[in-house]
C-alpha positions in Angstrom: 9.2 -4.5 -18.3 8.7 -2.3 -21.3 11.9 -2.2 -22.3 11.8 -6.4 -22.0 8.7 -6.6 -24.2 10.3 -4.3 -26.9 13.6 -6.3 -26.7 12.0 -9.5 -27.3 9.9 -7.9 -30.2 13.0 -6.7 -31.8 14.9 -9.8 -31.6 12.1 -11.9 -33.0 11.6 -9.5 -36.0 15.2 -10.1 -36.6 15.2 -13.8 -36.5 11.9 -13.5 -39.0 13.4 -11.2 -41.6 16.9 -12.4 -41.6 18.4 -15.2 -43.5 19.8 -18.4 -41.5 23.5 -18.0 -40.3 25.6 -20.7 -39.0 26.2 -19.9 -35.3 30.2 -19.9 -34.9 31.9 -22.3 -32.3 32.7 -19.4 -29.8 29.4 -17.8 -30.2 27.5 -21.2 -29.1 29.8 -21.7 -26.0 29.1 -17.9 -24.8 25.5 -19.0 -25.1 25.8 -22.0 -23.3 27.7 -20.2 -20.3 25.6 -17.5 -20.6 22.4 -19.6 -19.9 24.5 -21.8 -17.2 25.2 -18.4 -15.7 21.6 -17.3 -15.6 20.2 -20.7 -14.2 22.6 -20.6 -11.6 21.9 -17.3 -10.4 18.4 -17.7 -10.7 18.6 -20.7 -8.5 20.3 -18.3 -5.9 17.9 -15.4 -5.9 15.5 -18.3 -4.9 17.7 -19.8 -2.3 17.9 -16.4 -0.9 14.3 -15.2 -0.9 13.3 -18.0 1.3 16.0 -17.4 3.3 14.6 -13.5 3.7 11.4 -14.7 4.0 12.4 -16.2 7.3 12.7 -12.9 8.5 8.8 -12.2 8.1 6.1 -14.8 9.2 3.9 -12.0 8.0 4.9 -11.9 4.8 4.6 -15.7 3.9 1.2 -15.5 5.8 0.1 -12.7 2.7 1.7 -15.1 0.3 -0.7 -18.2 1.4 1.9 -20.1 3.0 1.2 -21.2 6.5 4.9 -21.4 7.7 5.9 -20.0 10.8 2.2 -19.7 11.1 1.6 -18.5 14.8 4.6 -16.5 14.6 4.7 -12.6 13.9 8.2 -10.6 12.9 10.9 -9.1 15.4 9.9 -5.2 15.2 12.7 -4.1 16.9 15.4 -1.6 15.6 18.2 -4.5 16.5 15.8 -7.0 14.0 15.7 -4.6 11.3 19.8 -4.1 11.5 20.0 -7.8 11.3 18.1 -8.1 8.0 20.2 -5.2 6.7 23.3 -6.8 7.5 21.9 -10.1 5.8 20.9 -8.2 3.0 24.8 -6.4 2.8 26.1 -10.1 3.1 24.2 -11.7 0.0 25.0 -8.4 -2.2 28.5 -9.1 -1.4 28.0 -12.8 -2.1 26.0 -11.7 -5.4 29.2 -9.7 -6.8 32.0 -12.3 -6.0 30.3 -15.4 -7.0 28.3 -14.4 -10.4 29.7 -12.6 -13.6 27.0 -10.0 -14.5 27.9 -9.7 -18.0 27.5 -13.3 -18.9 23.6 -13.0 -17.8 20.8 -12.6 -20.1 18.8 -9.5 -19.8 15.9 -11.0 -17.3 19.1 -12.4 -15.1 20.8 -8.9 -15.1 17.8 -7.1 -14.4 17.3 -9.3 -11.7 20.6 -8.8 -10.7 20.6 -5.2 -10.4 17.3 -5.0 -8.8 18.8 -7.3 -5.5 21.4 -4.8 -5.2 19.4 -1.8 -5.6 16.8 -2.8 -3.1 19.7 -3.4 -0.5 21.0 0.0 -1.4 17.7 1.5 -0.8 17.3 -0.1 2.2 21.0 0.9 3.7 20.7 4.7 2.6 17.0 4.9 4.5 18.2 2.9 7.5 20.6 5.6 8.1 17.5 7.7 9.0 15.7 5.3 11.3 15.4 7.7 14.2 14.2 9.8 11.8 10.8 8.1 11.1 7.4 8.3 12.4 6.7 5.0 13.8 3.1 5.4 14.4 1.2 7.8 12.4 -2.4 8.8 10.8 -1.9 6.8 7.5 -1.2 3.5 9.7 1.7 1.7 11.8 1.7 -2.1 13.4 -1.1 -1.1 15.9 -3.7 -1.1 13.1 -2.0 -3.5 10.1 -1.5 -6.1 12.2 -4.9 -6.8 13.4 -6.1 -6.2 9.5 -3.7 -9.1 8.6 -4.6 -11.1 11.3 -8.5 -10.7 10.4 -8.0 -11.0 6.6 -5.0 -12.9 5.5 -4.3 -15.5 8.3 -6.7 -18.3 7.1 -8.4 -20.8 9.8 -9.1 -24.5 8.1 -7.5 -26.7 11.0 -7.4 -26.8 14.6 -3.7 -25.9 14.3 -4.4 -22.8 12.0 -6.6 -21.4 15.0 -4.3 -21.9 17.6 -1.4 -20.1 15.4 -3.9 -17.4 15.3 -4.2 -17.4 19.2 -0.4 -17.3 19.5 -0.2 -14.2 16.9 -2.7 -12.1 19.4 0.5 -12.3 21.7 2.7 -11.7 19.0 0.7 -8.5 18.2 1.1 -7.3 21.9 5.1 -8.1 21.3 5.7 -6.5 18.0 3.4 -3.2 19.3 5.9 -3.2 22.5 8.9 -3.2 20.2 7.6 -0.8 17.9 6.6 1.8 21.2 10.2 1.3 22.3 11.4 2.7 18.5 8.9 5.4 19.4 9.9 6.6 22.2 13.4 6.9 21.5 12.8 8.8 18.5 10.7 11.1 20.3 13.7 11.6 22.8 15.4 13.0 19.7 13.3 15.6 19.2 11.4 13.3 16.4 7.6 13.5 16.8 4.6 13.3 14.3 2.4 16.4 14.3 -0.2 16.3 17.4 -3.2 15.1 15.0 -1.1 11.8 14.3 -1.3 10.9 18.0 -4.7 11.5 18.1 -5.4 9.3 15.2 -3.4 6.6 16.5 -5.0 6.9 19.8 -8.5 6.6 18.4 -7.3 3.4 16.3 -5.6 1.9 19.1 -8.9 2.9 21.8 -11.2 1.3 18.7 -9.8 -1.9 18.8 -9.8 -2.2 23.1 -13.6 -1.6 22.8 -16.4 -4.1 23.1 -16.3 -7.5 24.4 -14.6 -9.1 25.7 -13.0 -5.8 27.0 -15.8 -4.4 28.6 -19.5 -4.8 28.6 -20.5 -3.6 25.8 -23.3 -5.6 23.5 -21.0 -5.8 20.3 -17.6 -7.5 20.0 -14.1 -6.1 19.8 -12.9 -6.5 15.7 -10.4 -9.3 16.8 -12.6 -11.0 19.1 -15.1 -11.1 16.6 -13.0 -12.2 14.1 -11.5 -15.2 16.5 -15.4 -16.4 17.1 -16.4 -16.5 13.3 -13.2 -18.3 12.5 -13.6 -20.9 15.5 -17.6 -21.0 14.8 -16.7 -21.8 10.6 -14.5 -24.9 12.2 -17.2 -26.4 14.3 -19.5 -25.9 11.3 -17.3 -27.8 8.9 -16.8 -30.5 11.2 -13.1 -30.1 12.0 -13.3 -29.5 15.5 -15.9 -30.6 18.3 -18.3 -28.4 20.9 -15.9 -28.7 23.4 -12.8 -28.0 21.5 -14.6 -24.8 20.1 -15.3 -23.3 23.8 -11.3 -24.0 25.0 -10.2 -22.3 21.9 -12.6 -19.6 22.9 -11.2 -19.5 26.3 -7.8 -19.1 25.0 -8.1 -16.4 22.7 -10.2 -14.3 25.4 -7.2 -14.7 27.9 -4.6 -13.7 25.0 -6.9 -10.6 24.1 -7.4 -10.1 27.8 -3.7 -10.5 28.9 -1.4 -9.6 26.2 -3.3 -7.6 23.4 -5.2 -5.1 25.6 -2.3 -4.4 28.1 -0.1 -3.9 25.1 -2.6 -1.1 23.5 -3.1 0.4 27.1 0.5 1.2 27.3 0.5 2.7 23.5 -2.1 4.8 24.3 -1.0 5.7 28.0 2.5 7.1 26.3 0.3 8.8 23.4 -1.6 10.5 26.1 1.6 11.3 28.0 3.7 12.6 25.1 1.1 14.1 22.5 1.7 17.8 24.2 5.5 17.3 23.5 4.2 17.2 19.4 3.6 20.1 17.3 0.6 21.6 18.0 0.7 22.2 14.0 1.9 20.0 11.1 5.8 21.2 10.4 7.6 20.1 8.0 10.3 17.3 8.5 12.8 19.8 7.6 12.2 21.7 10.7 13.1 18.1 12.6 17.0 17.2 13.7 18.9 16.5 10.4 15.7 16.9 8.4 16.7 18.1 5.3 18.8 15.2 4.5 16.3 12.9 5.6 13.5 14.4 3.5 16.1 14.3 0.0 16.6 10.7 0.9 12.9 10.1 0.8 12.4 11.9 -2.3 15.1 9.5 -3.6 13.7 6.4 -2.2 9.9 7.1 -3.3 10.6 8.4 -6.7 13.9 6.2 -7.5 15.2 9.2 -9.3 17.5 12.0 -8.1 15.2 15.0 -9.0 15.4 17.5 -6.2 12.7 19.1 -4.7 12.6 22.2 -6.2 12.7 20.2 -9.7 9.3 18.0 -8.5 8.2 21.4 -7.2 8.2 22.7 -10.5 6.6 19.6 -12.1 3.6 20.0 -9.9 2.8 23.5 -10.7 3.2 22.6 -14.6 1.1 19.6 -14.2 -1.6 21.8 -12.1 -1.3 24.6 -15.1 -1.9 21.7 -17.5 -5.0 20.1 -15.7 -6.5 23.6 -14.8 -7.1 23.9 -18.6 -8.5 20.7 -18.9 -11.1 21.3 -16.2 -11.8 24.5 -17.8 -12.7 22.4 -20.5 -15.3 20.4 -19.1 -17.1 23.2 -17.3 -17.7 24.7 -20.1 -19.0 21.7 -22.2 -21.3 21.4 -19.2 -22.2 24.9 -19.7 -21.5 26.2 -16.1 -22.3 29.8 -15.7 -18.9 30.7 -13.8 -15.4 30.5 -13.6 -13.4 27.2 -12.6 -13.4 28.4 -8.6 -16.9 28.3 -8.7 -17.6 25.4 -10.4 -15.2 23.9 -8.0 -17.6 25.2 -5.3 -20.6 23.8 -7.2 -19.7 20.1 -7.6 -18.4 19.9 -4.1 -21.5 20.9 -2.4 -24.5 20.2 -4.6 -26.4 17.4 -3.2 -26.7 15.4 -6.5 -22.9 14.7 -6.4 -23.1 12.8 -3.0 -24.8 9.8 -1.9 -26.8 10.1 1.6 -24.6 9.9 5.1 -26.2 6.9 6.2 -26.0 2.8 5.6 -28.1 3.4 2.4 -26.0 5.8 1.3 -22.6 4.2 1.9 -23.7 0.7 0.6 -24.8 2.5 -2.8 -21.2 3.5 -2.8 -20.0 0.1 -2.7 -22.5 -1.5 -5.1 -21.6 1.4 -7.8 -17.7 1.0 -7.5 -18.3 -2.5 -7.6 -20.6 -2.0 -10.8 -17.4 0.1 -12.6 -15.0 -2.9 -11.6 -17.4 -5.8 -12.9 -18.1 -3.8 -16.0 -14.3 -3.2 -16.6 -13.5 -6.9 -15.7 -15.5 -7.9 -18.9 -13.7 -5.2 -21.2 -10.3 -6.3 -20.1 -10.0 -9.2 -22.1 -10.5 -7.4 -25.4 -7.3 -5.1 -24.5 -5.1 -7.4 -22.3 -3.4 -11.0 -22.8 -2.7 -11.6 -19.2 -5.3 -10.8 -16.4 -5.0 -11.4 -12.8 -6.2 -14.9 -11.8 -7.2 -13.2 -8.1 -10.7 -11.8 -7.4 -11.1 -8.7 -6.0 -13.9 -7.1 -3.4 -14.9 -3.5 -2.1 -15.2 -3.3 1.5 -15.7 0.0 3.6 -12.8 0.4 6.2 -13.1 -1.4 9.7 -14.6 0.7 12.1 -11.5 0.7 14.4 -9.5 2.6 11.7 -12.0 4.4 9.4 -11.0 8.3 9.3 -13.4 11.2 7.7 -12.1 12.1 4.6 -8.8 9.4 4.3 -7.8 8.1 1.1 -9.1 4.7 -0.5 -6.3 1.8 -0.7 -5.5 -1.5 -1.5 -4.5 -4.6 0.2 -3.0 -7.1 -2.2 -4.4 -10.8 -2.9 -2.1 -13.9 -2.4 -0.1 -14.8 -5.4 -2.5 -18.4 -5.6 -5.5 -16.3 -5.8 -7.0 -17.7 -2.6 -7.2 -14.6 -0.8 -8.5 -11.7 -3.2 -7.4 -8.3 -3.2 -9.3 -5.7 -1.6 -10.2 -2.0 -2.5 -10.5 0.0 1.2 -12.9 3.0 1.3 -13.7 5.3 4.3 -17.1 5.9 4.2 -17.7 7.4 7.7 -18.4 10.9 6.2 -19.9 10.5 2.7 -19.4 14.1 2.0 -15.9 13.4 1.6 -16.9 10.9 -1.0 -18.3 12.7 -4.0 -19.9 10.5 -6.6 -18.0 12.5 -9.2 -14.8 10.8 -8.3 -16.1 7.4 -7.9 -15.5 5.8 -11.1 -11.8 6.8 -11.4 -11.1 5.8 -7.6 -12.6 2.3 -8.8 -10.2 2.2 -11.7 -7.2 3.5 -9.8 -7.7 0.9 -6.8 -9.0 -2.0 -8.7 -9.1 -2.7 -12.2 -6.9 -2.1 -14.1 -5.2 -0.2 -11.4 -3.3 -1.7 -8.5 -5.3 -5.1 -7.9 -4.4 -5.6 -11.9 -0.9 -4.7 -11.7 0.1 -6.3 -8.1 -2.1 -9.3 -8.9 -0.7 -10.2 -12.4 3.3 -9.3 -11.0 2.8 -11.9 -8.2 1.6 -14.3 -10.6 4.5 -14.3 -12.9 6.3 -17.6 -13.0 9.2 -16.7 -15.1 11.0 -14.5 -12.8 12.9 -14.9 -9.4 10.2 -14.7 -6.8 11.9 -11.6 -5.1 10.6 -9.7 -7.8 7.4 -10.7 -7.9 6.8 -9.3 -4.5 9.1 -6.2 -5.5 7.3 -2.5 -4.6 8.1 0.6 -5.8 5.9 3.5 -4.8 6.6 5.8 -8.1 6.0 2.5 -10.2 2.7 0.9 -8.4 1.1 4.6 -7.7 2.3 5.8 -11.3 0.7 2.9 -13.0 -2.6 3.4 -10.6 -2.5 7.0 -11.9 -2.0 5.6 -15.5 -4.4 3.3 -15.4 -7.6 6.4 -14.6 -6.7 7.7 -18.0 -6.1 4.0 -19.7 -9.8 3.7 -18.6 -11.0 6.4 -20.6 -9.5 4.7 -23.8 -11.7 1.9 -23.5 -15.2 2.7 -24.7 -18.2 2.7 -22.5 -16.1 4.6 -19.4 -16.7 7.8 -18.2 -19.8 8.5 -20.2 -21.0 11.2 -17.6 -18.6 14.3 -18.2 -18.6 14.9 -14.3 -17.1 11.6 -13.9 -14.5 12.7 -16.3 -14.1 16.0 -14.3 -13.8 13.7 -11.4 -10.9 11.8 -13.0 -9.1 15.2 -13.5 -9.8 16.1 -9.9 -8.0 12.9 -8.7 -4.8 13.9 -11.2 -5.1 17.4 -10.1 -4.7 16.0 -6.8 -1.3 13.9 -7.2 0.0 17.1 -9.1 -1.2 19.5 -5.9 0.7 17.0 -3.8 4.0 17.3 -5.8 3.7 21.0 -4.8 2.5 21.1 -1.2 5.0 18.1 -0.3 8.1 20.0 -1.6 6.6 23.2 -0.5 5.8 21.8 3.0 9.3 19.9 3.4 11.5 21.7 2.0 10.5 25.2 1.1 9.2 26.1 4.4 5.5 26.4 3.8 3.1 26.5 6.5 0.2 24.0 6.7 -2.5 26.8 6.2 -0.2 27.9 3.1 -0.7 24.0 1.5 -4.1 24.1 2.8 -4.8 27.2 0.8 -2.9 26.0 -2.4 -5.0 22.7 -2.7 -8.1 24.5 -2.1 -7.7 27.2 -4.5 -6.7 24.1 -7.3 -9.1 21.4 -6.5 -12.7 20.6 -5.4 -11.7 18.4 -2.8 -13.4 18.6 0.6 -11.6 20.4 3.6 -11.9 17.1 5.4 -9.7 15.2 2.4 -7.2 17.8 2.4 -6.6 18.5 6.0 
């Protein structure tokens, strides 16, 4: 996008500074042909984007659309292969039907991105048997219920009927993913044992409470279903009898489809856990693991950097950031070396809110305050701002983990569903106040929410580009936004908050070192933990 801005500016300057020149007829014809080819390919992109969306009812819902509203994606290996074959066919069609040399800059960029996304998917799918289908960071077992609760909007009887149908759809998708995980396990590809435990705990959390047992509290999905039905009654969209029927149907779907699917997953996890590595090991120890890791590096970085090169970048960045941390330590006149300062900021009570509901609410309130302040400042620096709102929430109990990283769920393109900055607050000792400001900027404004929302709201590029996600770019922007905020007066007024910003940045640099160390250089888990703790004040719970 920067290249686009610079190119447009250069053309504008040229137009303003050069005298008018009569355009030769041949040039006029070429310009007309170029526009025609660009318009034609943009129409093709819209057509193919709509075709691709038919593979994913969930994506349609995330986009705020209600087509296929009663369905869940087919998440089988066969369905993944079918979509990949479709992508291959579109690339062949693209190359045969369009002259890339006749496209304008943006259309050529779209052309290249369409091909790149296919090639990336193709190369990744070669390693589909290497994947950890269920792991501690997530999976359909936790993500689908979150989408059902947060993105499936209910405004009518048919919307609620679709919701109930999707309860059964979650069960089918879970079964398909379980089969995928079982096949991979038979090939010797299993995540570490702790990942099994996290998945089991999250799955158990979703099946605790009513209607699954006699507990006083409701399970997460049941509570959400009842809330949405009650809202229809309050809006006088349905009557009491219809509401009772909907509750009965939702309960039946939960008891007869949702619960058995999760019980089957939990049962398999319990049976297979002893086959998983007791201690985390690098993926290079798995069948075809080295090739798999190299492909993941290419996929996530979109570069050809080797593991050794990435490792060295991390080492260099850690050295640079340690020097900046020492400067802040000296500025606050701390008497001790950097490791002692790490110990101070990671243990002193002044840097943590209380580990109770009051402390958790204060963390949410302070995060919201930083974001609100940034929202008021941004118009002075940016001409385009997101239309969608942003909310800060604690992660749902069934998927909350002590020390897990905060994350962002995107808004709908029309802004009807806000973006959500989620934070794990079960253990407040893993959420130091020093890092609160930087994390709010990273996940919210001017970070993920701003970048992703603006991308989704763009109207002058093909729709598929507004939804394209590249980790290196989105996380790169998130990290950059932490420093960008520092350039705006009124931020990081407390030097300890600025130290927290550096803590977050060195965390990323350390991960370059330890990820490549673990997966490509034979490091043990303990070596990665030791390196992390020697160079960061992050609590052990967050590192482990």
